C-alpha positions, 0 to 999 in steps of 0.5 A, a space after each residue: 858535683 855531689 848533691 846531699 840527699 833530702 834531710 841532710 841539708 845544713 848551713 842554709 838560710 830561708 828568706 820570706 815564705 809562708 809557714 803553715 802548721 802541719 796538723 794532719 796528725 791531730 785528732 778531733 779530741 786534740 782540737 777540742 782539748 785546745 778549745 777547752 778551759 781546763 781551769 773550769 773543772 771543779 778539781 782544777 788547780 785554779 778552782 781551789 779558790 772555790 772551797 768545798 763545804 767543810 766536813 760535816 756542813 750542808 750535809 743534807 743539801 749534799 746527800 739530796 743533790 748527790 742522791 739526785 745525781 746519781 740515781 734520779 730518786 722518785 722523790 726528785 724525778 726531774 732531769 735538771 736541778 736549779 739551786 739558787 740563792 743570794 751571794 755568800 750563802 755557799 752555792 759554789 761550796 755545795 756545787 764542788 762538794 756535790 761534784 766531788 761526791 758524784 765523781 767518786 761514785 763514778 756518775 760525774 759527766 763534766 763540770 764548769 765553774 764559771 768565775 770572774 775572779 779567775 777569768 773563766 767567763 767566756 760562753 764560747 768555751 762552755 760547750 767545748 770544754 763540757 764535750 772535752 770532759 765528758 769525752 774523758 769519761 765516756 769512751 763510746 761518746 769520746 770516738 763519736 765526738 772526735 770523729 765529728 770534730 775531725 770531719 768538721 773542725 769548724 764546729 768549734 768556732 760555731 754558735 752556742 746552738 750549733 755547738 751544743 747540738 753537734 758536740 753534745 747532743 748529736 754524738 749521744 743520739 747516735 749511740 742511743 740509736 746504736 743501742 749502746 747502753 751508757 751510765 747516767 752522768 751529771 753535769 755541774 754548772 756553778 756560777 752561770 750568772 758570772 758568765 759574760 752576757 745575760 743573753 748568753 746566760 739565758 741561751 745556755 739554760 734555754 738550749 739545755 732545757 729544750 733539749 731535755 723537753 725534746 729528747 728526755 733519757 735518750 740523752 743520759 745527761 742530768 744537769 745541775 745549775 748553782 746561780 744567784 737568782 738572777 731575773 733573767 735566769 729565773 724567767 728561763 727556768 720559769 717558762 717550764 713549770 708545767 710539766 715540772 722538769 726542773 728541781 728547784 732549791 732556794 738556798 736562803 740566808 737562815 738561822 738554821 745554818 748557825 750549826 754549820 757555820 758554828 762548825 766551820 769556825 771551830 775548824 778553821 780558827 786555831 792557834 799554832 802550838 808554841 815551840 816550848 810548851 813545858 809550862 802549858 797545862 795539859 788541856 789548854 782551854 778551847 779557843 775561841 771560847 763558846 761565848 766568842 763563837 756564838 758572837 761570831 755566828 751571830 755576826 755573819 747572819 747565815 752567810 758562808 762567804 761572810 764567815 769566810 771573810 771573818 776567818 780570814 781576817 782573824 787568821 791573817 798571817 801578817 797580824 800580831 796574832 790571831 787572838 788580838 784579831 779576834 779581840 778587834 772584831 769582838 770589840 767592834 761588834 760589841 761597840 756597834 751593839 752598844 751604839 744601835 738600838 735595832 737587834 741584828 735578828 731583824 730581817 731588814 738588818 741581816 747585813 749589819 754585822 758583815 757591814 760592821 766587819 767591812 767597816 773595820 777593814 776600811 777603818 784600818 786604812 791610815 787617814 791620810 790614804 783613805 781618800 785615795 783608797 776610795 778612789 782607787 776602789 771606784 776605778 776598779 769598781 767601774 772598770 769593765 773587767 772580766 776578773 782583774 784589771 792591770 795595776 797601771 790602769 788606776 794609777 794612769 787614771 788617777 795619775 799616781 805612782 805604784 808606790 802610792 797605790 800599793 801604800 793606799 791599798 796595803 790594808 785591804 789584802 783581805 779583800 783585794 789581790 795585788 799580784 806582782 810579777 818578779 820583774 816588777 820588784 822594785 819598780 815604782 816608775 809610772 812609765 816602766 810598769 810590767 804588764 803583768 801586775 793586776 788587781 783582783 777583787 777577792 770578795 765581791 760582797 765587799 765592793 757591794 758594801 762599798 757601792 751602797 751608801 746606806 751600808 757604808 756610809 762615809 767609806 762609800 765610793 760613790 761620791 760626787 767629789 771622787 766622780 768629779 776627780 775621774 771626770 777631770 783626769 779623763 779630760 786631762 788624759 784626752 788633752 794628752 792624747 791630742 798633744 801626743 797625736 799632734 791634733 788641735 784641741 778642736 779636732 774631731 775623733 
């Protein structure tokens, strides 16, 4: 009987058995890449949601930080930088612009942009991602870290301290001991306050600061952090004031930023030329006018995030026209000024104008949808979610259809994102939701506004009636779960 040699078997079946992936050819760098987050890089497709500074704005900050990142000037010899400021002042835009310029000059080591909106929040991926990016820029380090991961693949599953020491510090120390000279590079970390867990945030900062204190220039890395001034982060940086190894920059809301914001509005607000311009003057008047521009600058009170929100509202593609949208904003601002005796320049009233803008957005919701919209927003605000939640969650909790949910939120597309999968088109049955439909928050400041009763007033989502509705629905859902599982009402979980 003739037998086919191995490799030529055909028409056979395999029943049962255990299949193991053959990974003998995978390098340490391959493994490292599989445990990294490409979307965390400053220039990733996903990170495009964090705009860099518009050309001509924040120039002094960008020039100073880029100069430090590429040379460690005598004026700022520290090996760590911490730029902090409240939400909306443009920290991420400055970070992205600095990373872009540092990369152009050839001194970028890595970048990690935490983002709840984009789901980049897991601290377990932080050091593996940085190591993968550094390996791309530094061939000598690439060989060292790849060999280390090949020798012990379990390093990728270790805790933060072990990962940092074995994937970042040890390879560079080995190169230093071999007297291999490397170009000094900078690592940019934006939005650390959006990383999951205050403890992990503090741990990351503490590990990095201790490494700078211990090893100094032996590790050819500078570290630049851009965060909100959260107390637990400030506590860690404050431990190392002597000797001063951290260069701190307080990015405050300031009227000095008005020229930058004016330039931003001038470049982001525009009119499309008509198809037939035969009867138009050769030099049409500037839009917006200088007077209108000054009002917009006053409205946002030095907050770049607010300027972005106002610009997005005016240029909303589904609105009748940009001119109409601008007129709505200016008229609402005028009514606010006429009804208020307190000027917007008061430091206690720095958010009044942007609050008025958010009030304008909420006022677009039809009265018959307003109560339900507030309840949906409360669910979104209180749901424990990293970046976005499935659309079915508020629908189930509030016992409403997807059609009702969409209608209630249809006027909030400037501040909320409602993503629909192709398979979900035309499906309004609450029992046939595709799992890919999600609601995301585009503007965190808007949710902060809705949570503060003094700011949002009748639009505040912290309402006894709303919480009562959620509590009643929770009890109803528990009862349904008992019935589904065949449990008696008195059964214990």
